[in-house]
Gaussian input, Z-matrix of N, CA and C with variables (Angstrom, degrees):
# hf/3-21g

backbone

0 1
 N
 C     1     B1
 C     2     B2     1     A1
 N     3     B3     2     A2     1     D1
 C     4     B4     3     A3     2     D2
 C     5     B5     4     A4     3     D3
 N     6     B6     5     A5     4     D4
 C     7     B7     6     A6     5     D5
 C     8     B8     7     A7     6     D6
 N     9     B9     8     A8     7     D7
 C    10    B10     9     A9     8     D8
 C    11    B11    10    A10     9     D9
 N    12    B12    11    A11    10    D10
 C    13    B13    12    A12    11    D11
 C    14    B14    13    A13    12    D12
 N    15    B15    14    A14    13    D13
 C    16    B16    15    A15    14    D14
 C    17    B17    16    A16    15    D15
 N    18    B18    17    A17    16    D16
 C    19    B19    18    A18    17    D17
 C    20    B20    19    A19    18    D18
 N    21    B21    20    A20    19    D19
 C    22    B22    21    A21    20    D20
 C    23    B23    22    A22    21    D21
 N    24    B24    23    A23    22    D22
 C    25    B25    24    A24    23    D23
 C    26    B26    25    A25    24    D24
 N    27    B27    26    A26    25    D25
 C    28    B28    27    A27    26    D26
 C    29    B29    28    A28    27    D27
 N    30    B30    29    A29    28    D28
 C    31    B31    30    A30    29    D29
 C    32    B32    31    A31    30    D30
 N    33    B33    32    A32    31    D31
 C    34    B34    33    A33    32    D32
 C    35    B35    34    A34    33    D33
 N    36    B36    35    A35    34    D34
 C    37    B37    36    A36    35    D35
 C    38    B38    37    A37    36    D36
 N    39    B39    38    A38    37    D37
 C    40    B40    39    A39    38    D38
 C    41    B41    40    A40    39    D39
 N    42    B42    41    A41    40    D40
 C    43    B43    42    A42    41    D41
 C    44    B44    43    A43    42    D42
 N    45    B45    44    A44    43    D43
 C    46    B46    45    A45    44    D44
 C    47    B47    46    A46    45    D45
 N    48    B48    47    A47    46    D46
 C    49    B49    48    A48    47    D47
 C    50    B50    49    A49    48    D48
 N    51    B51    50    A50    49    D49
 C    52    B52    51    A51    50    D50
 C    53    B53    52    A52    51    D51
 N    54    B54    53    A53    52    D52
 C    55    B55    54    A54    53    D53
 C    56    B56    55    A55    54    D54
 N    57    B57    56    A56    55    D55
 C    58    B58    57    A57    56    D56
 C    59    B59    58    A58    57    D57
 N    60    B60    59    A59    58    D58
 C    61    B61    60    A60    59    D59
 C    62    B62    61    A61    60    D60
 N    63    B63    62    A62    61    D61
 C    64    B64    63    A63    62    D62
 C    65    B65    64    A64    63    D63
 N    66    B66    65    A65    64    D64
 C    67    B67    66    A66    65    D65
 C    68    B68    67    A67    66    D66
 N    69    B69    68    A68    67    D67
 C    70    B70    69    A69    68    D68
 C    71    B71    70    A70    69    D69
 N    72    B72    71    A71    70    D70
 C    73    B73    72    A72    71    D71
 C    74    B74    73    A73    72    D72
 N    75    B75    74    A74    73    D73
 C    76    B76    75    A75    74    D74
 C    77    B77    76    A76    75    D75
 N    78    B78    77    A77    76    D76
 C    79    B79    78    A78    77    D77
 C    80    B80    79    A79    78    D78
 N    81    B81    80    A80    79    D79
 C    82    B82    81    A81    80    D80
 C    83    B83    82    A82    81    D81
 N    84    B84    83    A83    82    D82
 C    85    B85    84    A84    83    D83
 C    86    B86    85    A85    84    D84
 N    87    B87    86    A86    85    D85
 C    88    B88    87    A87    86    D86
 C    89    B89    88    A88    87    D87
 N    90    B90    89    A89    88    D88
 C    91    B91    90    A90    89    D89
 C    92    B92    91    A91    90    D90
 N    93    B93    92    A92    91    D91
 C    94    B94    93    A93    92    D92
 C    95    B95    94    A94    93    D93
 N    96    B96    95    A95    94    D94
 C    97    B97    96    A96    95    D95
 C    98    B98    97    A97    96    D96
 N    99    B99    98    A98    97    D97
 C   100   B100    99    A99    98    D98
 C   101   B101   100   A100    99    D99
 N   102   B102   101   A101   100   D100
 C   103   B103   102   A102   101   D101
 C   104   B104   103   A103   102   D102
 N   105   B105   104   A104   103   D103
 C   106   B106   105   A105   104   D104
 C   107   B107   106   A106   105   D105
 N   108   B108   107   A107   106   D106
 C   109   B109   108   A108   107   D107
 C   110   B110   109   A109   108   D108
 N   111   B111   110   A110   109   D109
 C   112   B112   111   A111   110   D110
 C   113   B113   112   A112   111   D111
 N   114   B114   113   A113   112   D112
 C   115   B115   114   A114   113   D113
 C   116   B116   115   A115   114   D114
 N   117   B117   116   A116   115   D115
 C   118   B118   117   A117   116   D116
 C   119   B119   118   A118   117   D117
 N   120   B120   119   A119   118   D118
 C   121   B121   120   A120   119   D119
 C   122   B122   121   A121   120   D120
 N   123   B123   122   A122   121   D121
 C   124   B124   123   A123   122   D122
 C   125   B125   124   A124   123   D123
 N   126   B126   125   A125   124   D124
 C   127   B127   126   A126   125   D125
 C   128   B128   127   A127   126   D126
 N   129   B129   128   A128   127   D127
 C   130   B130   129   A129   128   D128
 C   131   B131   130   A130   129   D129
 N   132   B132   131   A131   130   D130
 C   133   B133   132   A132   131   D131
 C   134   B134   133   A133   132   D132
 N   135   B135   134   A134   133   D133
 C   136   B136   135   A135   134   D134
 C   137   B137   136   A136   135   D135
 N   138   B138   137   A137   136   D136
 C   139   B139   138   A138   137   D137
 C   140   B140   139   A139   138   D138
 N   141   B141   140   A140   139   D139
 C   142   B142   141   A141   140   D140
 C   143   B143   142   A142   141   D141
 N   144   B144   143   A143   142   D142
 C   145   B145   144   A144   143   D143
 C   146   B146   145   A145   144   D144
 N   147   B147   146   A146   145   D145
 C   148   B148   147   A147   146   D146
 C   149   B149   148   A148   147   D147
 N   150   B150   149   A149   148   D148
 C   151   B151   150   A150   149   D149
 C   152   B152   151   A151   150   D150
 N   153   B153   152   A152   151   D151
 C   154   B154   153   A153   152   D152
 C   155   B155   154   A154   153   D153
 N   156   B156   155   A155   154   D154
 C   157   B157   156   A156   155   D155
 C   158   B158   157   A157   156   D156
 N   159   B159   158   A158   157   D157
 C   160   B160   159   A159   158   D158
 C   161   B161   160   A160   159   D159
 N   162   B162   161   A161   160   D160
 C   163   B163   162   A162   161   D161
 C   164   B164   163   A163   162   D162
 N   165   B165   164   A164   163   D163
 C   166   B166   165   A165   164   D164
 C   167   B167   166   A166   165   D165
 N   168   B168   167   A167   166   D166
 C   169   B169   168   A168   167   D167
 C   170   B170   169   A169   168   D168
 N   171   B171   170   A170   169   D169
 C   172   B172   171   A171   170   D170
 C   173   B173   172   A172   171   D171
 N   174   B174   173   A173   172   D172
 C   175   B175   174   A174   173   D173
 C   176   B176   175   A175   174   D174
 N   177   B177   176   A176   175   D175
 C   178   B178   177   A177   176   D176
 C   179   B179   178   A178   177   D177
 N   180   B180   179   A179   178   D178
 C   181   B181   180   A180   179   D179
 C   182   B182   181   A181   180   D180
 N   183   B183   182   A182   181   D181
 C   184   B184   183   A183   182   D182
 C   185   B185   184   A184   183   D183
 N   186   B186   185   A185   184   D184
 C   187   B187   186   A186   185   D185
 C   188   B188   187   A187   186   D186
 N   189   B189   188   A188   187   D187
 C   190   B190   189   A189   188   D188
 C   191   B191   190   A190   189   D189
 N   192   B192   191   A191   190   D190
 C   193   B193   192   A192   191   D191
 C   194   B194   193   A193   192   D192
 N   195   B195   194   A194   193   D193
 C   196   B196   195   A195   194   D194
 C   197   B197   196   A196   195   D195

   B1=1.4576
   B2=1.5290
   B3=1.3045
   B4=1.4600
   B5=1.5314
   B6=1.3088
   B7=1.4589
   B8=1.5250
   B9=1.3257
   B10=1.4573
   B11=1.5268
   B12=1.3160
   B13=1.4624
   B14=1.5231
   B15=1.3043
   B16=1.4683
   B17=1.5258
   B18=1.3096
   B19=1.4669
   B20=1.5285
   B21=1.3316
   B22=1.4648
   B23=1.5251
   B24=1.3226
   B25=1.4599
   B26=1.5239
   B27=1.3135
   B28=1.4636
   B29=1.5335
   B30=1.3166
   B31=1.4677
   B32=1.5212
   B33=1.3243
   B34=1.4653
   B35=1.5319
   B36=1.3131
   B37=1.4665
   B38=1.5278
   B39=1.3231
   B40=1.4686
   B41=1.5280
   B42=1.3141
   B43=1.4580
   B44=1.5180
   B45=1.3160
   B46=1.4658
   B47=1.5290
   B48=1.3169
   B49=1.4695
   B50=1.5227
   B51=1.3301
   B52=1.4634
   B53=1.5304
   B54=1.3242
   B55=1.4685
   B56=1.5299
   B57=1.3344
   B58=1.4699
   B59=1.5326
   B60=1.3205
   B61=1.4625
   B62=1.5241
   B63=1.3169
   B64=1.4674
   B65=1.5187
   B66=1.3285
   B67=1.4652
   B68=1.5291
   B69=1.3231
   B70=1.4681
   B71=1.5300
   B72=1.3128
   B73=1.4653
   B74=1.5307
   B75=1.3337
   B76=1.4633
   B77=1.5330
   B78=1.3054
   B79=1.4637
   B80=1.5239
   B81=1.3206
   B82=1.4766
   B83=1.5199
   B84=1.3165
   B85=1.4584
   B86=1.5288
   B87=1.3154
   B88=1.4648
   B89=1.5245
   B90=1.3347
   B91=1.4666
   B92=1.5235
   B93=1.3175
   B94=1.4612
   B95=1.5368
   B96=1.3000
   B97=1.4671
   B98=1.5291
   B99=1.3142
   B100=1.4664
   B101=1.5246
   B102=1.3210
   B103=1.4721
   B104=1.5259
   B105=1.3178
   B106=1.4681
   B107=1.5230
   B108=1.3175
   B109=1.4666
   B110=1.5279
   B111=1.3278
   B112=1.4620
   B113=1.5300
   B114=1.3300
   B115=1.4653
   B116=1.5293
   B117=1.3203
   B118=1.4690
   B119=1.5253
   B120=1.3307
   B121=1.4648
   B122=1.5392
   B123=1.3338
   B124=1.4610
   B125=1.5223
   B126=1.3243
   B127=1.4579
   B128=1.5291
   B129=1.3207
   B130=1.4555
   B131=1.5241
   B132=1.2993
   B133=1.4594
   B134=1.5348
   B135=1.3340
   B136=1.4700
   B137=1.5208
   B138=1.3077
   B139=1.4621
   B140=1.5343
   B141=1.3159
   B142=1.4676
   B143=1.5271
   B144=1.3098
   B145=1.4595
   B146=1.5218
   B147=1.3072
   B148=1.4546
   B149=1.5305
   B150=1.3047
   B151=1.4603
   B152=1.5291
   B153=1.2959
   B154=1.4753
   B155=1.5333
   B156=1.3154
   B157=1.4620
   B158=1.5193
   B159=1.3344
   B160=1.4621
   B161=1.5303
   B162=1.3127
   B163=1.4602
   B164=1.5277
   B165=1.3220
   B166=1.4639
   B167=1.5348
   B168=1.3235
   B169=1.4678
   B170=1.5244
   B171=1.3177
   B172=1.4613
   B173=1.5296
   B174=1.3123
   B175=1.4619
   B176=1.5338
   B177=1.3130
   B178=1.4744
   B179=1.5192
   B180=1.3280
   B181=1.4656
   B182=1.5388
   B183=1.3163
   B184=1.4721
   B185=1.5297
   B186=1.3378
   B187=1.4736
   B188=1.5158
   B189=1.3077
   B190=1.4685
   B191=1.5386
   B192=1.3015
   B193=1.4605
   B194=1.5340
   B195=1.3261
   B196=1.4929
   B197=1.5032
   A1=109.07
   A2=116.53
   A3=119.05
   A4=109.45
   A5=114.18
   A6=120.80
   A7=109.99
   A8=114.15
   A9=121.35
   A10=107.37
   A11=117.46
   A12=121.20
   A13=112.77
   A14=118.35
   A15=121.57
   A16=112.83
   A17=118.39
   A18=122.29
   A19=110.76
   A20=116.28
   A21=122.25
   A22=112.80
   A23=116.61
   A24=120.32
   A25=111.74
   A26=117.43
   A27=120.37
   A28=110.99
   A29=116.77
   A30=120.31
   A31=109.66
   A32=117.06
   A33=120.82
   A34=111.22
   A35=117.22
   A36=121.28
   A37=109.86
   A38=116.62
   A39=120.60
   A40=110.85
   A41=116.99
   A42=120.27
   A43=111.20
   A44=116.21
   A45=120.42
   A46=110.78
   A47=116.81
   A48=120.68
   A49=111.64
   A50=117.39
   A51=121.21
   A52=113.70
   A53=117.06
   A54=120.91
   A55=110.22
   A56=117.42
   A57=120.29
   A58=114.51
   A59=117.51
   A60=120.24
   A61=113.74
   A62=116.58
   A63=121.33
   A64=109.80
   A65=116.27
   A66=120.65
   A67=107.20
   A68=117.97
   A69=120.14
   A70=113.97
   A71=116.73
   A72=119.61
   A73=111.13
   A74=116.84
   A75=120.18
   A76=113.46
   A77=118.14
   A78=120.70
   A79=110.70
   A80=115.21
   A81=120.24
   A82=108.38
   A83=116.49
   A84=120.56
   A85=112.05
   A86=117.36
   A87=118.98
   A88=110.64
   A89=116.80
   A90=120.40
   A91=110.39
   A92=116.21
   A93=120.88
   A94=110.18
   A95=116.91
   A96=121.72
   A97=110.61
   A98=116.63
   A99=120.72
   A100=111.39
   A101=117.17
   A102=121.05
   A103=110.89
   A104=116.93
   A105=120.04
   A106=109.79
   A107=116.79
   A108=120.52
   A109=111.66
   A110=117.55
   A111=121.65
   A112=113.35
   A113=117.64
   A114=119.64
   A115=109.34
   A116=115.76
   A117=120.95
   A118=112.46
   A119=117.22
   A120=119.29
   A121=113.14
   A122=116.67
   A123=119.77
   A124=108.31
   A125=116.22
   A126=120.68
   A127=110.12
   A128=115.46
   A129=120.49
   A130=107.65
   A131=115.88
   A132=121.32
   A133=109.21
   A134=118.15
   A135=120.40
   A136=113.29
   A137=117.78
   A138=121.71
   A139=113.19
   A140=117.56
   A141=120.48
   A142=113.49
   A143=117.54
   A144=118.77
   A145=109.87
   A146=115.10
   A147=121.09
   A148=107.60
   A149=116.88
   A150=120.83
   A151=111.60
   A152=117.11
   A153=121.00
   A154=111.39
   A155=117.39
   A156=121.35
   A157=110.51
   A158=116.63
   A159=120.05
   A160=110.93
   A161=116.92
   A162=120.04
   A163=110.84
   A164=117.85
   A165=121.21
   A166=110.90
   A167=116.58
   A168=120.37
   A169=109.64
   A170=117.07
   A171=120.74
   A172=110.78
   A173=118.05
   A174=121.48
   A175=111.49
   A176=116.59
   A177=120.33
   A178=110.62
   A179=116.54
   A180=121.49
   A181=110.39
   A182=116.39
   A183=120.65
   A184=109.54
   A185=117.14
   A186=121.56
   A187=110.83
   A188=116.87
   A189=121.29
   A190=110.71
   A191=116.27
   A192=121.26
   A193=112.87
   A194=116.42
   A195=119.70
   A196=112.56
   D1=125.34
   D2=177.92
   D3=-92.93
   D4=146.95
   D5=-178.77
   D6=-102.02
   D7=142.64
   D8=176.01
   D9=-124.96
   D10=167.21
   D11=-176.63
   D12=-54.88
   D13=-31.32
   D14=-177.33
   D15=-75.32
   D16=-10.22
   D17=-178.27
   D18=-86.77
   D19=60.22
   D20=-173.35
   D21=-52.86
   D22=-53.06
   D23=-175.13
   D24=-66.74
   D25=-43.70
   D26=-179.88
   D27=-63.53
   D28=-39.38
   D29=176.73
   D30=-65.15
   D31=-43.00
   D32=179.49
   D33=-60.04
   D34=-41.33
   D35=178.93
   D36=-63.64
   D37=-44.65
   D38=178.78
   D39=-62.28
   D40=-43.76
   D41=179.48
   D42=-63.16
   D43=-40.34
   D44=179.70
   D45=-63.18
   D46=-37.10
   D47=178.33
   D48=-71.21
   D49=-35.94
   D50=-177.31
   D51=-85.06
   D52=-22.52
   D53=-176.52
   D54=-134.29
   D55=63.19
   D56=-175.05
   D57=-67.41
   D58=-20.34
   D59=-177.81
   D60=-92.76
   D61=0.14
   D62=-178.30
   D63=-93.24
   D64=135.20
   D65=172.52
   D66=-88.46
   D67=108.77
   D68=-174.74
   D69=-63.19
   D70=-15.93
   D71=179.45
   D72=-66.74
   D73=-26.54
   D74=-173.66
   D75=-112.29
   D76=15.55
   D77=-178.32
   D78=-79.72
   D79=142.24
   D80=175.00
   D81=-80.35
   D82=146.38
   D83=-178.85
   D84=-64.03
   D85=-30.36
   D86=177.75
   D87=-65.52
   D88=-40.24
   D89=176.90
   D90=-68.38
   D91=-43.94
   D92=-179.93
   D93=-58.39
   D94=-46.04
   D95=179.32
   D96=-59.39
   D97=-46.05
   D98=-179.25
   D99=-63.85
   D100=-41.77
   D101=-179.18
   D102=-66.54
   D103=-38.97
   D104=178.30
   D105=-64.55
   D106=-48.35
   D107=-178.91
   D108=-62.99
   D109=-25.51
   D110=-179.36
   D111=-83.44
   D112=-9.93
   D113=178.49
   D114=-62.55
   D115=135.91
   D116=-174.82
   D117=-59.14
   D118=-34.92
   D119=-176.16
   D120=-101.90
   D121=14.52
   D122=176.07
   D123=-80.90
   D124=125.47
   D125=-175.13
   D126=-139.17
   D127=67.85
   D128=177.63
   D129=-143.91
   D130=167.34
   D131=-179.20
   D132=-73.93
   D133=119.04
   D134=179.26
   D135=-57.63
   D136=-26.43
   D137=-178.73
   D138=-76.43
   D139=-10.27
   D140=-177.41
   D141=-87.83
   D142=2.17
   D143=177.68
   D144=-85.17
   D145=163.26
   D146=174.29
   D147=-152.12
   D148=177.81
   D149=-176.53
   D150=-61.09
   D151=-38.18
   D152=-180.00
   D153=-62.88
   D154=-43.41
   D155=178.69
   D156=-65.72
   D157=-45.36
   D158=-179.79
   D159=-63.84
   D160=-38.08
   D161=177.48
   D162=-64.44
   D163=-40.93
   D164=178.60
   D165=-63.21
   D166=-40.52
   D167=177.56
   D168=-66.50
   D169=-42.85
   D170=178.10
   D171=-59.99
   D172=-44.50
   D173=179.12
   D174=-64.03
   D175=-39.46
   D176=177.08
   D177=-63.94
   D178=-38.29
   D179=178.82
   D180=-66.54
   D181=-41.99
   D182=177.75
   D183=-63.18
   D184=-43.66
   D185=178.00
   D186=-63.39
   D187=-36.41
   D188=-179.65
   D189=-63.73
   D190=-31.42
   D191=179.98
   D192=-75.46
   D193=-24.51
   D194=-176.94
   D195=-75.70

């Protein structure tokens, strides 16, 4: 399954598995963007992200931790 920017929850789950020691509440968007693009099954244009998308992924990641 390939991930695209709109797959907020699936990306959040992948990030949580790859970065279990990170508190997503305090992540910088530049780091978040790089980590998403580095996911093996991420298959979208890195230039198509924006702050709103990254914030939605961050919120999904925080919710995933609760």
